[in-house]
LOSE-682714 format. One record per residue (C-alpha): residue number from 0; residue in three letters; z, y, x. Coordinates in Angstrom, 2 decimals. Last residue first. Example, Ala and Ser with C-alpha at 12.3 -4.5 7.8 and 13.67 -1.06 7.14 Angstrom:
2
+-----+-----+---------+---------+---------+
:   n : res :      zz :      yy :      xx :
+-----+-----+---------+---------+---------+
:   1 : SER :    7.14 :   -1.06 :   13.67 :
:   0 : ALA :    7.80 :   -4.50 :   12.30 :
+-----+-----+---------+---------+---------+
***
This chain:
393
+-----+-----+---------+---------+---------+
:   n : res :      zz :      yy :      xx :
+-----+-----+---------+---------+---------+
: 392 : UNK :   93.99 :  114.02 :  -69.44 :
: 391 : UNK :   96.23 :  112.42 :  -72.05 :
: 390 : UNK :   99.05 :  112.49 :  -69.51 :
: 389 : UNK :  101.59 :  113.53 :  -72.17 :
: 388 : UNK :  102.52 :  116.79 :  -70.41 :
: 387 : UNK :   98.89 :  117.59 :  -69.62 :
: 386 : UNK :   97.61 :  116.85 :  -73.12 :
: 385 : UNK :  100.37 :  118.97 :  -74.64 :
: 384 : UNK :   99.54 :  121.84 :  -72.28 :
: 383 : UNK :   95.84 :  121.60 :  -73.19 :
: 382 : UNK :   96.68 :  121.57 :  -76.89 :
: 381 : UNK :   98.93 :  124.60 :  -76.60 :
: 380 : UNK :   96.30 :  126.54 :  -74.69 :
: 379 : UNK :   93.57 :  125.61 :  -77.17 :
: 378 : UNK :   95.84 :  126.67 :  -80.05 :
: 377 : UNK :   96.53 :  130.02 :  -78.39 :
: 376 : UNK :   92.81 :  130.62 :  -77.88 :
: 375 : UNK :   92.19 :  129.90 :  -81.54 :
: 374 : UNK :   94.83 :  132.45 :  -82.52 :
: 373 : UNK :   93.60 :  135.04 :  -80.02 :
: 372 : UNK :   89.96 :  134.72 :  -81.17 :
: 371 : UNK :   87.62 :  135.22 :  -78.22 :
: 370 : UNK :   87.93 :  131.53 :  -77.35 :
: 369 : UNK :   86.49 :  130.57 :  -80.75 :
: 368 : UNK :   87.60 :  127.13 :  -81.85 :
: 367 : UNK :   85.66 :  124.27 :  -83.41 :
: 366 : UNK :   87.03 :  121.95 :  -80.73 :
: 365 : UNK :   83.77 :  120.36 :  -79.56 :
: 364 : UNK :   81.66 :  123.51 :  -79.98 :
: 363 : UNK :   84.26 :  125.76 :  -78.33 :
: 362 : UNK :   84.54 :  123.40 :  -75.36 :
: 361 : UNK :   80.76 :  123.47 :  -74.94 :
: 360 : UNK :   80.87 :  127.24 :  -75.00 :
: 359 : UNK :   83.49 :  127.09 :  -72.23 :
: 358 : UNK :   81.26 :  124.77 :  -70.22 :
: 357 : UNK :   78.28 :  127.07 :  -70.53 :
: 356 : UNK :   80.32 :  130.13 :  -69.57 :
: 355 : UNK :   81.64 :  128.37 :  -66.44 :
: 354 : UNK :   78.09 :  127.39 :  -65.49 :
: 353 : UNK :   77.02 :  131.00 :  -66.01 :
: 352 : UNK :   79.80 :  132.01 :  -63.59 :
: 351 : UNK :   78.08 :  130.08 :  -60.82 :
: 350 : UNK :   80.20 :  127.40 :  -59.11 :
: 349 : UNK :   82.93 :  127.02 :  -56.50 :
: 348 : UNK :   85.68 :  126.26 :  -59.05 :
: 347 : UNK :   87.91 :  129.05 :  -57.72 :
: 346 : UNK :   84.99 :  131.45 :  -57.50 :
: 345 : UNK :   83.78 :  130.57 :  -61.01 :
: 344 : UNK :   87.29 :  131.09 :  -62.39 :
: 343 : UNK :   87.40 :  134.54 :  -60.83 :
: 342 : UNK :   84.03 :  135.45 :  -62.34 :
: 341 : UNK :   84.91 :  134.08 :  -65.78 :
: 340 : UNK :   88.18 :  136.00 :  -65.96 :
: 339 : UNK :   90.14 :  134.56 :  -68.89 :
: 338 : UNK :   93.62 :  135.32 :  -67.57 :
: 337 : UNK :   93.15 :  133.51 :  -64.25 :
: 336 : UNK :   95.10 :  130.42 :  -65.34 :
: 335 : UNK :   93.14 :  130.29 :  -68.62 :
: 334 : UNK :   89.82 :  129.95 :  -66.77 :
: 333 : UNK :   91.27 :  127.27 :  -64.48 :
: 332 : UNK :   92.58 :  125.31 :  -67.45 :
: 331 : UNK :   89.28 :  125.54 :  -69.32 :
: 330 : UNK :   87.23 :  124.50 :  -66.30 :
: 329 : UNK :   89.50 :  121.54 :  -65.55 :
: 328 : UNK :   89.38 :  120.39 :  -69.19 :
: 327 : UNK :   85.60 :  120.61 :  -69.39 :
: 326 : UNK :   84.97 :  118.80 :  -66.12 :
: 325 : UNK :   87.66 :  116.19 :  -66.80 :
: 324 : UNK :   86.10 :  115.24 :  -70.16 :
: 323 : UNK :   82.61 :  114.95 :  -68.70 :
: 322 : UNK :   83.87 :  112.66 :  -65.91 :
: 321 : UNK :   85.99 :  110.51 :  -68.23 :
: 320 : UNK :   83.36 :  109.97 :  -70.94 :
: 319 : UNK :   84.14 :  112.15 :  -73.98 :
: 318 : UNK :   86.75 :  111.05 :  -76.53 :
: 317 : UNK :   89.35 :  113.52 :  -75.24 :
: 316 : UNK :   86.95 :  116.39 :  -75.94 :
: 315 : UNK :   86.37 :  115.20 :  -79.52 :
: 314 : UNK :   90.12 :  114.96 :  -80.10 :
: 313 : UNK :   91.03 :  118.25 :  -78.45 :
: 312 : UNK :   92.48 :  120.09 :  -81.46 :
: 311 : UNK :   93.89 :  117.28 :  -83.61 :
: 310 : UNK :   94.56 :  114.96 :  -80.67 :
: 309 : UNK :   96.49 :  117.57 :  -78.73 :
: 308 : UNK :   98.52 :  118.63 :  -81.79 :
: 307 : UNK :   99.32 :  115.03 :  -82.75 :
: 306 : UNK :  100.47 :  114.32 :  -79.20 :
: 305 : UNK :  102.66 :  117.45 :  -79.21 :
: 304 : UNK :  104.18 :  116.44 :  -82.56 :
: 303 : UNK :  105.09 :  113.04 :  -81.12 :
: 302 : UNK :  106.35 :  114.59 :  -77.86 :
: 301 : UNK :  108.73 :  117.08 :  -79.54 :
: 300 : UNK :  110.99 :  118.44 :  -76.76 :
: 299 : UNK :  108.11 :  118.24 :  -74.27 :
: 298 : UNK :  106.10 :  120.65 :  -76.41 :
: 297 : UNK :  108.91 :  123.22 :  -76.42 :
: 296 : UNK :  109.48 :  122.79 :  -72.67 :
: 295 : UNK :  105.79 :  123.38 :  -71.99 :
: 294 : UNK :  105.71 :  126.51 :  -74.12 :
: 293 : UNK :  108.95 :  127.88 :  -72.66 :
: 292 : UNK :  107.77 :  127.56 :  -69.05 :
: 291 : UNK :  110.09 :  129.61 :  -66.78 :
: 290 : UNK :  113.45 :  129.33 :  -68.54 :
: 289 : UNK :  113.56 :  125.56 :  -68.27 :
: 288 : UNK :  112.16 :  125.76 :  -64.75 :
: 287 : UNK :  109.46 :  123.26 :  -63.93 :
: 286 : UNK :  109.23 :  121.59 :  -60.52 :
: 285 : UNK :  105.95 :  120.02 :  -59.48 :
: 284 : UNK :  105.74 :  116.91 :  -57.28 :
: 283 : UNK :  103.07 :  115.40 :  -59.54 :
: 282 : UNK :  102.72 :  112.02 :  -61.25 :
: 281 : UNK :  103.40 :  113.51 :  -64.68 :
: 280 : UNK :  102.88 :  117.31 :  -64.84 :
: 279 : UNK :  106.16 :  119.09 :  -65.49 :
: 278 : UNK :  107.30 :  119.48 :  -69.12 :
: 277 : UNK :  109.33 :  116.26 :  -68.99 :
: 276 : UNK :  111.26 :  117.72 :  -66.05 :
: 275 : UNK :  111.97 :  120.85 :  -68.10 :
: 274 : UNK :  113.32 :  118.70 :  -70.91 :
: 273 : UNK :  115.54 :  116.85 :  -68.45 :
: 272 : UNK :  116.77 :  120.15 :  -66.98 :
: 271 : UNK :  117.62 :  121.47 :  -70.46 :
: 270 : UNK :  119.67 :  118.39 :  -71.35 :
: 269 : UNK :  121.49 :  118.60 :  -68.01 :
: 268 : UNK :  122.15 :  122.30 :  -68.64 :
: 267 : UNK :  123.74 :  121.46 :  -71.98 :
: 266 : UNK :  126.04 :  118.99 :  -70.24 :
: 265 : UNK :  126.93 :  121.55 :  -67.56 :
: 264 : UNK :  128.09 :  124.34 :  -69.89 :
: 263 : UNK :  131.76 :  123.36 :  -69.48 :
: 262 : UNK :  131.26 :  124.03 :  -65.78 :
: 261 : UNK :  130.91 :  127.75 :  -66.36 :
: 260 : UNK :  128.36 :  130.29 :  -65.08 :
: 259 : UNK :  124.87 :  129.12 :  -65.98 :
: 258 : UNK :  121.46 :  129.33 :  -64.32 :
: 257 : UNK :  118.53 :  128.02 :  -66.36 :
: 256 : UNK :  117.92 :  124.33 :  -65.95 :
: 255 : UNK :  115.54 :  122.82 :  -63.41 :
: 254 : UNK :  113.06 :  120.01 :  -63.97 :
: 253 : UNK :  111.49 :  117.74 :  -61.41 :
: 252 : UNK :  108.28 :  115.83 :  -60.74 :
: 251 : UNK :  108.11 :  113.22 :  -58.01 :
: 250 : UNK :  108.46 :  112.80 :  -54.21 :
: 249 : UNK :  110.70 :  115.82 :  -53.74 :
: 248 : UNK :  112.29 :  116.91 :  -50.46 :
: 247 : UNK :  110.31 :  120.04 :  -49.57 :
: 246 : UNK :  110.13 :  121.05 :  -53.21 :
: 245 : UNK :  113.91 :  120.82 :  -53.62 :
: 244 : UNK :  114.59 :  122.97 :  -50.56 :
: 243 : UNK :  112.11 :  125.60 :  -51.79 :
: 242 : UNK :  113.73 :  125.52 :  -55.24 :
: 241 : UNK :  117.12 :  126.26 :  -53.68 :
: 240 : UNK :  115.70 :  129.23 :  -51.76 :
: 239 : UNK :  114.17 :  130.64 :  -54.96 :
: 238 : UNK :  117.35 :  130.08 :  -56.99 :
: 237 : UNK :  119.63 :  131.95 :  -54.64 :
: 236 : UNK :  121.07 :  131.07 :  -51.25 :
: 235 : UNK :  122.80 :  134.08 :  -49.69 :
: 234 : UNK :  124.38 :  135.42 :  -52.85 :
: 233 : UNK :  125.28 :  131.88 :  -53.82 :
: 232 : UNK :  123.97 :  129.16 :  -56.11 :
: 231 : UNK :  126.02 :  126.01 :  -56.60 :
: 230 : UNK :  123.91 :  122.95 :  -57.40 :
: 229 : UNK :  124.51 :  120.25 :  -60.00 :
: 228 : UNK :  122.57 :  117.04 :  -59.55 :
: 227 : UNK :  120.35 :  114.53 :  -61.25 :
: 226 : UNK :  118.28 :  111.59 :  -60.08 :
: 225 : UNK :  116.29 :  109.84 :  -62.79 :
: 224 : UNK :  115.22 :  106.63 :  -64.48 :
: 223 : UNK :  117.19 :  103.72 :  -63.03 :
: 222 : UNK :  120.23 :  105.80 :  -62.16 :
: 221 : UNK :  120.95 :  108.45 :  -59.53 :
: 220 : UNK :  123.84 :  110.86 :  -59.11 :
: 219 : UNK :  124.19 :  114.11 :  -57.20 :
: 218 : UNK :  126.70 :  116.80 :  -56.19 :
: 217 : UNK :  125.88 :  120.18 :  -54.65 :
: 216 : UNK :  127.37 :  122.82 :  -52.34 :
: 215 : UNK :  124.89 :  124.91 :  -50.35 :
: 214 : UNK :  125.49 :  125.56 :  -46.63 :
: 213 : UNK :  121.78 :  125.03 :  -45.85 :
: 212 : UNK :  122.66 :  121.92 :  -43.86 :
: 211 : UNK :  124.76 :  120.83 :  -46.84 :
: 210 : UNK :  121.74 :  121.29 :  -49.09 :
: 209 : UNK :  119.64 :  118.90 :  -47.04 :
: 208 : UNK :  122.54 :  116.45 :  -46.88 :
: 207 : UNK :  122.76 :  116.44 :  -50.69 :
: 206 : UNK :  118.99 :  115.95 :  -50.89 :
: 205 : UNK :  118.93 :  112.85 :  -48.69 :
: 204 : UNK :  116.04 :  111.42 :  -50.75 :
: 203 : UNK :  115.01 :  113.48 :  -53.81 :
: 202 : UNK :  113.07 :  110.99 :  -55.96 :
: 201 : UNK :  115.81 :  108.43 :  -55.23 :
: 200 : UNK :  114.59 :  104.94 :  -56.10 :
: 199 : UNK :  116.67 :  103.46 :  -58.93 :
: 198 : UNK :  113.69 :  102.25 :  -60.92 :
: 197 : UNK :  110.50 :  103.32 :  -59.14 :
: 196 : UNK :  109.00 :  106.83 :  -59.30 :
: 195 : UNK :  112.38 :  108.18 :  -60.39 :
: 194 : UNK :  112.09 :  111.50 :  -62.27 :
: 193 : UNK :  114.07 :  114.49 :  -61.04 :
: 192 : UNK :  116.72 :  116.40 :  -63.00 :
: 191 : UNK :  118.19 :  119.59 :  -61.54 :
: 190 : UNK :  121.23 :  121.46 :  -62.84 :
: 189 : UNK :  121.89 :  125.09 :  -61.97 :
: 188 : UNK :  125.09 :  126.92 :  -61.13 :
: 187 : UNK :  126.48 :  130.41 :  -60.61 :
: 186 : UNK :  130.24 :  130.55 :  -60.35 :
: 185 : UNK :  133.25 :  129.30 :  -62.25 :
: 184 : UNK :  135.11 :  126.02 :  -61.81 :
: 183 : UNK :  134.12 :  125.97 :  -58.14 :
: 182 : UNK :  132.43 :  122.83 :  -56.74 :
: 181 : UNK :  133.73 :  120.77 :  -53.82 :
: 180 : UNK :  133.11 :  117.49 :  -55.62 :
: 179 : UNK :  136.77 :  116.46 :  -55.62 :
: 178 : UNK :  138.05 :  119.86 :  -56.73 :
: 177 : UNK :  135.34 :  120.32 :  -59.35 :
: 176 : UNK :  135.86 :  116.84 :  -60.77 :
: 175 : UNK :  139.62 :  117.28 :  -61.02 :
: 174 : UNK :  139.22 :  120.72 :  -62.63 :
: 173 : UNK :  136.70 :  119.28 :  -65.09 :
: 172 : UNK :  139.18 :  116.47 :  -65.71 :
: 171 : UNK :  141.78 :  119.00 :  -66.83 :
: 170 : UNK :  139.30 :  120.89 :  -69.01 :
: 169 : UNK :  138.13 :  117.76 :  -70.83 :
: 168 : UNK :  135.35 :  115.67 :  -69.35 :
: 167 : UNK :  132.77 :  114.01 :  -71.63 :
: 166 : UNK :  130.02 :  116.57 :  -71.04 :
: 165 : UNK :  127.55 :  114.11 :  -69.53 :
: 164 : UNK :  127.26 :  116.01 :  -66.25 :
: 163 : UNK :  131.02 :  116.40 :  -65.85 :
: 162 : UNK :  131.94 :  112.90 :  -67.01 :
: 161 : UNK :  129.25 :  111.47 :  -64.75 :
: 160 : UNK :  130.51 :  113.49 :  -61.78 :
: 159 : UNK :  134.07 :  112.30 :  -62.40 :
: 158 : UNK :  133.01 :  108.65 :  -62.62 :
: 157 : UNK :  130.79 :  108.89 :  -59.54 :
: 156 : UNK :  133.52 :  110.57 :  -57.49 :
: 155 : UNK :  136.04 :  107.95 :  -58.60 :
: 154 : UNK :  133.64 :  105.14 :  -57.70 :
: 153 : UNK :  132.78 :  106.72 :  -54.37 :
: 152 : UNK :  136.45 :  107.37 :  -53.62 :
: 151 : UNK :  137.25 :  103.74 :  -54.42 :
: 150 : UNK :  134.49 :  102.44 :  -52.19 :
: 149 : UNK :  135.38 :  104.92 :  -49.46 :
: 148 : UNK :  139.04 :  103.91 :  -49.69 :
: 147 : UNK :  138.11 :  100.25 :  -49.28 :
: 146 : UNK :  135.99 :  101.06 :  -46.24 :
: 145 : UNK :  138.77 :  103.22 :  -44.80 :
: 144 : UNK :  141.30 :  100.45 :  -45.40 :
: 143 : UNK :  139.09 :   97.87 :  -43.69 :
: 142 : UNK :  138.55 :  100.20 :  -40.74 :
: 141 : UNK :  142.28 :  100.87 :  -40.38 :
: 140 : UNK :  143.11 :   97.16 :  -40.66 :
: 139 : UNK :  140.63 :   96.13 :  -37.99 :
: 138 : UNK :  141.66 :   98.87 :  -35.57 :
: 137 : UNK :  145.41 :   98.39 :  -36.07 :
: 136 : UNK :  145.19 :   94.62 :  -35.61 :
: 135 : UNK :  143.12 :   94.96 :  -32.45 :
: 134 : UNK :  145.46 :   97.61 :  -31.03 :
: 133 : UNK :  148.56 :   95.50 :  -31.74 :
: 132 : UNK :  147.13 :   92.43 :  -30.11 :
: 131 : UNK :  146.28 :   94.62 :  -27.12 :
: 130 : UNK :  149.87 :   95.88 :  -26.95 :
: 129 : UNK :  151.20 :   92.30 :  -27.14 :
: 128 : UNK :  148.90 :   91.38 :  -24.27 :
: 127 : UNK :  150.08 :   94.50 :  -22.42 :
: 126 : UNK :  153.63 :   93.20 :  -22.49 :
: 125 : UNK :  152.60 :   89.72 :  -21.46 :
: 124 : UNK :  150.65 :   91.07 :  -18.48 :
: 123 : UNK :  153.66 :   93.20 :  -17.50 :
: 122 : UNK :  155.83 :   90.10 :  -17.14 :
: 121 : UNK :  155.57 :   90.15 :  -13.35 :
: 120 : UNK :  156.75 :   93.76 :  -13.42 :
: 119 : UNK :  159.73 :   92.73 :  -15.51 :
: 118 : UNK :  160.66 :   89.96 :  -13.05 :
: 117 : UNK :  160.48 :   92.46 :  -10.19 :
: 116 : UNK :  162.65 :   94.88 :  -12.18 :
: 115 : UNK :  165.35 :   92.29 :  -12.80 :
: 114 : UNK :  167.25 :   92.63 :   -9.51 :
: 113 : UNK :  166.82 :   96.41 :   -9.24 :
: 112 : UNK :  168.17 :   96.68 :  -12.75 :
: 111 : UNK :  166.04 :   97.20 :  -15.85 :
: 110 : UNK :  166.85 :   99.85 :  -18.42 :
: 109 : UNK :  164.55 :  102.50 :  -16.99 :
: 108 : UNK :  161.70 :   99.98 :  -16.63 :
: 107 : UNK :  162.12 :   98.98 :  -20.27 :
: 106 : UNK :  162.06 :  102.63 :  -21.28 :
: 105 : UNK :  158.82 :  103.15 :  -19.36 :
: 104 : UNK :  157.26 :  100.14 :  -21.10 :
: 103 : UNK :  158.39 :  101.54 :  -24.45 :
: 102 : UNK :  156.72 :  104.83 :  -23.68 :
: 101 : UNK :  153.43 :  103.10 :  -22.84 :
: 100 : UNK :  153.50 :  101.09 :  -26.07 :
:  99 : UNK :  154.36 :  104.12 :  -28.19 :
:  98 : UNK :  151.79 :  106.33 :  -26.51 :
:  97 : UNK :  149.13 :  103.69 :  -27.17 :
:  96 : UNK :  150.21 :  103.30 :  -30.81 :
:  95 : UNK :  150.09 :  107.05 :  -31.34 :
:  94 : UNK :  146.67 :  107.28 :  -29.69 :
:  93 : UNK :  145.32 :  104.64 :  -32.06 :
:  92 : UNK :  146.38 :  106.62 :  -35.10 :
:  91 : UNK :  145.25 :  109.95 :  -33.63 :
:  90 : UNK :  141.79 :  108.57 :  -32.80 :
:  89 : UNK :  141.52 :  107.03 :  -36.26 :
:  88 : UNK :  142.00 :  110.41 :  -37.92 :
:  87 : UNK :  144.85 :  110.51 :  -40.48 :
:  86 : UNK :  143.42 :  110.48 :  -44.00 :
:  85 : UNK :  146.61 :  109.38 :  -45.71 :
:  84 : UNK :  144.86 :  106.18 :  -46.82 :
:  83 : UNK :  143.98 :  105.43 :  -43.21 :
:  82 : UNK :  147.52 :  106.21 :  -42.06 :
:  81 : UNK :  148.97 :  103.83 :  -44.66 :
:  80 : UNK :  146.64 :  101.02 :  -43.66 :
:  79 : UNK :  147.42 :  101.46 :  -39.97 :
:  78 : UNK :  151.17 :  101.42 :  -40.67 :
:  77 : UNK :  150.89 :   98.34 :  -42.88 :
:  76 : UNK :  148.87 :   96.59 :  -40.20 :
:  75 : UNK :  151.47 :   97.49 :  -37.59 :
:  74 : UNK :  154.23 :   95.97 :  -39.79 :
:  73 : UNK :  152.34 :   92.95 :  -41.15 :
:  72 : UNK :  151.43 :   91.70 :  -37.67 :
:  71 : UNK :  153.87 :   88.83 :  -37.58 :
:  70 : UNK :  157.29 :   88.05 :  -36.12 :
:  69 : UNK :  159.40 :   85.59 :  -38.12 :
:  68 : UNK :  161.18 :   84.00 :  -35.16 :
:  67 : UNK :  161.96 :   85.92 :  -31.94 :
:  66 : UNK :  159.44 :   85.57 :  -29.14 :
:  65 : UNK :  161.33 :   88.19 :  -27.10 :
:  64 : UNK :  158.10 :   90.03 :  -26.41 :
:  63 : UNK :  157.16 :   89.79 :  -30.09 :
:  62 : UNK :  160.57 :   91.01 :  -31.24 :
:  61 : UNK :  160.31 :   93.96 :  -28.87 :
:  60 : UNK :  156.82 :   94.82 :  -30.07 :
:  59 : UNK :  157.75 :   94.57 :  -33.77 :
:  58 : UNK :  160.91 :   96.65 :  -33.20 :
:  57 : UNK :  158.74 :   99.32 :  -31.58 :
:  56 : UNK :  156.50 :   99.13 :  -34.66 :
:  55 : UNK :  159.41 :   99.59 :  -37.07 :
:  54 : UNK :  160.92 :  102.48 :  -35.08 :
:  53 : UNK :  157.55 :  104.19 :  -34.77 :
:  52 : UNK :  156.95 :  103.93 :  -38.53 :
:  51 : UNK :  160.43 :  105.23 :  -39.36 :
:  50 : UNK :  160.18 :  108.23 :  -37.03 :
:  49 : UNK :  156.65 :  109.01 :  -38.23 :
:  48 : UNK :  157.76 :  109.09 :  -41.87 :
:  47 : UNK :  160.72 :  111.32 :  -41.03 :
:  46 : UNK :  158.50 :  113.70 :  -39.08 :
:  45 : UNK :  156.14 :  113.92 :  -42.05 :
:  44 : UNK :  152.64 :  112.51 :  -41.83 :
:  43 : UNK :  149.81 :  114.32 :  -43.66 :
:  42 : UNK :  149.84 :  117.83 :  -42.19 :
:  41 : UNK :  153.11 :  117.42 :  -40.28 :
:  40 : UNK :  151.71 :  119.84 :  -37.67 :
:  39 : UNK :  153.19 :  117.90 :  -34.73 :
:  38 : UNK :  151.44 :  114.73 :  -35.85 :
:  37 : UNK :  147.99 :  116.31 :  -35.57 :
:  36 : UNK :  148.98 :  118.21 :  -32.43 :
:  35 : UNK :  149.17 :  114.92 :  -30.48 :
:  34 : UNK :  151.22 :  114.66 :  -27.27 :
:  33 : UNK :  154.44 :  116.43 :  -28.31 :
:  32 : UNK :  154.38 :  114.69 :  -31.68 :
:  31 : UNK :  153.95 :  111.31 :  -29.97 :
:  30 : UNK :  156.82 :  112.11 :  -27.61 :
:  29 : UNK :  158.99 :  112.97 :  -30.59 :
:  28 : UNK :  158.15 :  109.59 :  -32.14 :
:  27 : UNK :  159.19 :  107.92 :  -28.87 :
:  26 : UNK :  162.66 :  109.45 :  -28.99 :
:  25 : UNK :  163.06 :  108.84 :  -32.72 :
:  24 : UNK :  162.10 :  105.17 :  -32.30 :
:  23 : UNK :  164.53 :  104.70 :  -29.42 :
:  22 : UNK :  167.32 :  106.22 :  -31.50 :
:  21 : UNK :  166.67 :  103.69 :  -34.26 :
:  20 : UNK :  165.92 :  100.76 :  -31.89 :
:  19 : UNK :  169.38 :  100.78 :  -30.25 :
:  18 : UNK :  170.28 :   97.12 :  -30.79 :
:  17 : UNK :  166.63 :   96.22 :  -30.33 :
:  16 : UNK :  166.86 :   97.51 :  -26.75 :
:  15 : UNK :  169.38 :   94.81 :  -25.78 :
:  14 : UNK :  167.32 :   92.10 :  -27.48 :
:  13 : UNK :  164.28 :   93.26 :  -25.50 :
:  12 : UNK :  166.21 :   93.17 :  -22.23 :
:  11 : UNK :  167.46 :   89.62 :  -22.90 :
:  10 : UNK :  163.96 :   88.41 :  -23.65 :
:   9 : UNK :  162.56 :   90.03 :  -20.53 :
:   8 : UNK :  165.20 :   88.30 :  -18.37 :
:   7 : UNK :  164.66 :   84.99 :  -20.14 :
:   6 : UNK :  160.92 :   85.19 :  -19.38 :
:   5 : UNK :  158.91 :   85.35 :  -22.57 :
:   4 : UNK :  156.10 :   83.01 :  -23.60 :
:   3 : UNK :  153.47 :   85.23 :  -25.19 :
:   2 : UNK :  151.19 :   84.54 :  -28.16 :
:   1 : UNK :  147.45 :   85.27 :  -28.18 :
:   0 : UNK :  146.19 :   86.57 :  -31.53 :
+-----+-----+---------+---------+---------+
***
């Protein structure tokens, strides 16, 4: 910072004003309150706090102009740091310092005689140099404090969200987490778990912003394997609207828990959402609801048993050459999706219904199951779902 060399007249005036710095600080603090509604409201900064801060910073300016020993920027920096941590807007902080410097200049003019006023006017450049030094110090310190606060807030937010989603938070910490995350303690919630395509890469980029634009509260975390979040449902934005937002953002498969009403149920919902995600087709952008696909969720919860089931029933089909295997599996899945209607399946597959019948008979031969037998049909369905979930076909 550039230092000033004071004129004796300016030095003497500054020393004179320092003797009455308490009342001077109160006078200028009142002017700041009159000029900025933020300080007038006493939302974060009390009148007493502002009076003391203004007094200390006015003393700093006067000591600087008088070139008195021991002057440094610790006082304005401390004020800027405190205001940043209090959440005072930067514009209000800087405006207060500008009003203070301008008010002090006016006071100096008032206290100067006709003989010394010309000298004071010639020293104006020095006065504004000190003011500039002050503004630079305030700006740098405020930004550093905000950055530090953001890092701390992010760490605190992450810790509270983790404790909430992992079920390690007691009731008091649940209240803390809810307050910080903007989530009510009771309401209508769901949890979503999405699979990372690459380690740490968000499968739902900018999803919290997407929900904010839709006026939906949510909180999210991401680790190497998955991105997970809790979402607040409302009367205006229910589960269907939320799922539409998720689908539009997703780049991988997702799972969604059933809706629940209390935050102490969050950990269970996370478990359910992960199972539902595992039940979605690997490599897809599908979203599976825990309460919407019970068969898939059941198979995903026991992958070793599901693999054994798929191999036991579809083993000969899975051993076919890739093209033949895919033809049979695709035909069977399409036929099942249309409730066993051969004609509808043929239309969807763009082929004659006799071709569909032939392929289904071929499936029966390879599996030893009769598709007209409800039990055999159920086994085929389970095996096909297991194969899908485990990427066997």
